[in-house]
C-alpha positions, 0 to 999 in steps of 0.5 A, a space after each residue: 553496485 549500480 549500472 550505469 549506461 556509461 559502464 555498459 557502453 565502456 564494456 561495449 568499447 572493450 569488445 565484452 559486450 556488443 551494442 544490442 547486448 547494451 540496449 538489452 541489458 539497460 532496459 532488463 536493469 530499468 525493468 529490475 529497479 523500477 519497483 523498487 522503493 526510491 526516493 522518488 516523487 512517484 513513489 512519495 505520491 503513492 506513500 501519502 496517497 495511502 497516508 491520506 486514505 488510512 488518515 481518512 478513514 482512521 478520523 472518518 470512523 472516529 469521529 462517527 462511530 458513535 452515530 454509526 453503532 457497532 453493525 455499521 462499522 463492521 459493514 462499512 470495514 468490510 466493505 472499504 476492505 474488499 473494494 481495498 483487495 480488489 484494488 490492490 489484486 488489480 494493481 498488482 496483477 499489472 505489475 505494481 507492487 509499491 501501490 499494491 502494498 499501500 493497498 494493502 496496507 489501507 486493508 491490514 488498517 481497518 482490521 482493527 476497526 473491523 474489530 472494535 465494531 464486531 465487539 462494540 455490535 456482540 456488547 463486549 466492549 468495554 464501557 469507559 465508565 467499569 473502568 474508571 474508580 
């Protein structure tokens, strides 16, 4: 059930709560719903930004993986992951759960890239020619 300000004012009019309690409860409800996923412009921008970052990283690495080599891919993925974890922690400490979650998702998306780079670097990534008949 969504509790609106009008409902709280109605409870005040009936003598169930005071005006100070109306203000305190209204502020409490605003704080409780602040970090919940919702269809708002700000949250859409959070998700869009994460999508752009993840997409850019995948396109960037898929277009440049041959020129970098396995070791460079591991280093780049690890560097981005460390930066992403630091940003995630900072956002989380500031109480910004939604952007912190989006940033953590970015870090998780880097894991397959790092594993691929590690396998390429160690020479264990299978050659496509070996799979063709």
